[in-house]
C-alpha positions, 0 to 999 in steps of 0.5 A: 450115239453120233456116227462120227469118230475121232477129231469130228466126234470132238468137233460135233460135241464141242458145238453142241457144248457150245451150243448149250452153254450160250443158251444158258448164258443167253437165258439168264442174261435174259432172266437178268434183265426183266428182273431188273426191269420188274424191280424198276417199276416196283420200286417206281410204284411203291414210291409214286403210287401211281396206280393208287393215286389213280384208284382214289381219284375215281373214289365217289365219281361212279353215279350210285343209288342207295349204295348200288352203281347205278346202270349206265344208259 
């Protein structure tokens, strides 16, 4: 498979294994950080309901004719 023998093969396999391991570790770390960011904003939204309050403020502000939204000119 690899054109190496002896110590060179061992060094190459160690290098490849280290690269793969570090890639997996960094990917898991990235997933951990991203999941905590999503959790933080989910908890913030559940506690303060920012988007819900913005939508409630917009209720009744649109121009309507007999229940149908009026076309903006």
